[in-house]
Each structure stands twice: as structure tokens, then as C-alpha cells.
C-alpha positions as CSV (number, residue, x, y, z in Angstrom):
1,M,-29.6,-42.3,18.9
2,T,-31.0,-41.8,15.4
3,E,-34.8,-41.5,14.9
4,A,-36.8,-41.0,11.8
5,K,-38.0,-37.4,11.9
6,T,-41.9,-37.1,11.4
7,S,-43.2,-34.5,9.1
8,L,-45.1,-31.6,10.7
9,K,-46.8,-30.8,7.4
10,R,-50.6,-31.7,7.1
11,T,-51.5,-34.3,4.5
12,L,-55.0,-34.8,3.1
13,I,-56.5,-37.3,0.7
14,G,-59.1,-36.3,-1.9
15,K,-60.5,-36.5,-5.4
16,V,-59.2,-34.4,-8.3
17,V,-62.2,-32.6,-9.7
18,S,-60.3,-30.3,-12.2
19,D,-57.0,-30.8,-14.1
20,K,-57.6,-28.0,-16.7
21,R,-54.8,-25.6,-15.5
22,A,-51.2,-26.0,-16.2
23,K,-49.3,-27.6,-13.2
24,T,-52.4,-27.4,-10.9
25,V,-55.2,-29.7,-9.9
26,T,-58.2,-29.0,-7.8
27,V,-58.8,-31.5,-5.1
28,L,-62.1,-32.0,-3.2
29,I,-61.6,-33.2,0.3
30,E,-64.9,-34.6,1.9
31,R,-65.2,-35.2,5.6
32,R,-68.0,-36.2,7.9
33,V,-68.4,-34.2,11.2
34,K,-71.1,-34.2,13.9
35,H,-73.3,-31.0,13.9
36,E,-72.6,-29.0,16.9
37,L,-76.2,-28.3,18.0
38,Y,-78.3,-31.2,16.5
39,G,-75.8,-34.0,16.8
40,K,-76.4,-35.2,13.2
41,I,-73.5,-36.4,11.0
42,V,-73.2,-34.0,8.2
43,G,-70.9,-34.1,5.1
44,K,-68.6,-31.1,4.6
45,S,-66.2,-30.6,1.7
46,S,-63.4,-28.2,0.8
47,K,-61.6,-27.6,-2.4
48,Y,-57.8,-27.1,-2.5
49,H,-55.5,-26.1,-5.4
50,A,-52.5,-28.3,-5.5
51,H,-49.2,-28.0,-7.4
52,D,-48.7,-30.9,-9.9
53,E,-45.4,-30.3,-11.5
54,K,-45.5,-33.0,-14.2
55,N,-49.4,-32.8,-14.9
56,E,-49.6,-36.5,-14.0
57,F,-52.9,-36.5,-12.0
58,K,-56.2,-36.7,-14.0
59,M,-59.8,-36.0,-13.1
60,G,-61.3,-38.6,-10.9
61,D,-58.0,-39.8,-9.3
62,M,-57.8,-40.0,-5.5
63,I,-54.5,-38.3,-4.4
64,E,-52.6,-37.3,-1.4
65,I,-51.7,-33.5,-1.0
66,T,-49.3,-32.1,1.5
67,E,-49.2,-28.6,2.8
68,S,-46.3,-26.4,1.5
69,R,-45.1,-22.8,1.2
70,P,-47.4,-20.5,-0.9
71,I,-46.8,-21.3,-4.5
72,S,-49.2,-18.8,-6.0
73,K,-52.2,-16.6,-4.7
74,T,-54.5,-19.7,-4.1
75,K,-52.0,-22.5,-4.1
76,N,-50.1,-23.7,-1.0
77,W,-50.5,-27.6,-1.3
78,V,-48.5,-30.0,-3.4
79,A,-49.7,-33.3,-4.9
80,T,-47.5,-35.9,-3.4
81,R,-48.7,-39.3,-4.5
82,L,-51.5,-41.2,-6.3
83,V,-53.8,-43.2,-3.9
84,E,-56.2,-44.6,-6.5
85,K,-56.5,-44.1,-10.2
86,A,-59.8,-43.0,-11.7
87,S,-61.9,-45.9,-12.7
88,L,-63.1,-45.8,-16.4
89,V,-66.9,-45.6,-16.7
């Protein structure tokens, strides 16, 4: 009986807001949650630093990041795939 092993690592999808550092991108993850007391839907956001080995992701791209071992002091996510290329304005 051979089954495909599912990954236990968390994956998130967000927008690249900075690509200035070498081999690192800053990804903004936005989510909508219900306020605990008032019940209103509010937008929350978090920024994560993700490892981008080939510097292939640019500002404005929607990418998927996956949890990994700590790579540096603030970086423990790896950019895995491009979801949507940034649109030219």
C-alpha cells in the first residue's frame, strides 16, 4: 500500500512587497478575520521574509511560501512557486 505523503509544513500565499535584499523577499500575507468582541470582519496582515535562492520573484508578484528550518535570524520561510506575475501599470 503506497500512499502519497502529505506535507506537514505550512504554506501561505501573499504579495511580494520588497525584493531589495539578496536572496530574500518580503511577503505580505493578508487575511480577513472576525473581531472577537464586536463580530465585524477586519483585515489583518503579516510580513514574512522568505528565501529566494535565484532572485526570481519581483515586487508585486503573488507567490507561495513554505515553512522551513531557520535560514537566518528573521528568515524561516522559502518561496516555493509563482502564483501570479505582477501586472504592469
